[in-house]
N, C-alpha and C positions, 0 to 999 in steps of 0.2 A: 445058584441059592440052593438052600437046603442041603449043602454039603458040609462035611467037616472042615474045621479052620484049616487042619493039616492038608486035606485034599484041594481046598482052594489055594493054599500057599503054593503046593507043588504045581497046579496048573498054571498058575501066574508066574512062577519062577521058570517054568519050562517056556512058556511064551516069550518072556523077557530074554532068555538065553538066546532062542531062535531068532528074534528080531536083533539083538544085538550082534549075532554072527552075520546077519546079513547086512549090518550098517545102518538099520533103520532106526528110527526115534522110537524107542520103548516106552517113551513116557506117556503116552496115551493109550488106556485099555478100551476096548470096545467089547461089551459083556456079551456073551454067546447067548443069544435068544432073549438079550436084554434082562437077564435073571440076575437079580441082585438082592441082598439084604443086608443088615446091618454087619454081619461077619464079612461078606464080601467087600463092602466100602472099609471095613478095618484092615484087611489084608493088602488091597489095592492100594491104600494110603501108604504102607510101608515101602512101595517102590514105583508108584506110579504118579505121577502129576495130576493128570486128568483122566475121565472117564465118559464114554458116550454110551447112553442106554436107550431107555424106552422111546417109542414112537409117539411124536406129538406133531401136530400142524404149526405150532407157535409156543413161543414162551417169551412172556415179558422181561423177565430176569431169570438167570440161572442162580439158585440159590446153594448148590452143592456141586463143587468143582468135580467131584468123581461121578456125577451123573447128569449131563448135559442130554436133554432130549433131542431127539433126530426125526427127520422125515425120510421115510423110505423112499428111494427111487430105484425103480426095476424090479429086483427081487423083493417078494412081499409089499409090493407098492400097491396101495388100495385107493390112491388118487389119481385122477386123470392128469394130463400134462397141463391142460387149462387149470384145474383146480390148485396145482403146485405153483403155476405162475401167479395165481392170485393169493397163495400164501405168501410169496416172494413179494408180490406188491404190498401186502400189509405189512410185511416184516420192515420193508424199506420206509414206507409211509410212517410207521410208528417207531422206528429206530429200535427195533427188536431182532435179537439174534435168530438165525434159522440155520441149522445145520442139514445140510443134504448129504445123504449117505447112500452108496451102492454097493453091491457084492459082484464084482469083476467075476466073469466067468460062469456065474449061477444062471438058471432059467430066468427069464425075464430082464435080465441086465441088457441095456443098449446103450452102446456108446454115443449114438446119434441123440438119443434123448437125453441124455445128459449134458452133452454139448450143447444141445438146444437151450436146455435150463440155464446153464453157465452164461451163454451168450444174451440171453432173455435178461437174466440180473444183471450182468454188466450193462447193458444197453439201457436199464432203467436204473442205474446209478447205484447199485449194490456193490458193496465192498466184501471181498473175500478176505478172511483172516483165519489164523490157526485157532484151535482150539484154547490155546493159552490167551491168546490176544483177545478173541471174543469174551472169554471170561473175565479177563482183567477189565473190560470195558462195561460189559453187561451183568457181572455176577460179583457175589460176595467172595468170591475165591475162597471159600471155606470149606469144611465137610459136615453135614448135617446128617 
């Protein structure tokens, strides 16, 4: 955010080119530092299908397909595993989406913690979906 449209476009195009060269799906953007504004959304909409941004513990519905909120696991994690399990329970009980996100390789990342949360969610009846599937189920699938 707070960058020129040209700068935003260059950054996102560079990312898309790299992801495409690796054979990875470039249709979902995760905003650096969750930093966005209307210019970022407008440029992202040119080449991205979905976006993941700001940190939140839960969301009843996603109204903006380019800004699905997420829960930080590992790096920048502020909640305990017990609290995250509570958010998982709440999301399942209320049929709400919850995006778990980690930063592999950075300080605080723990494969075992993430595996524990995934196993917990699966045992509790949670369903894992792609961002596209989740937004089609829980969101307006539009840009606001």
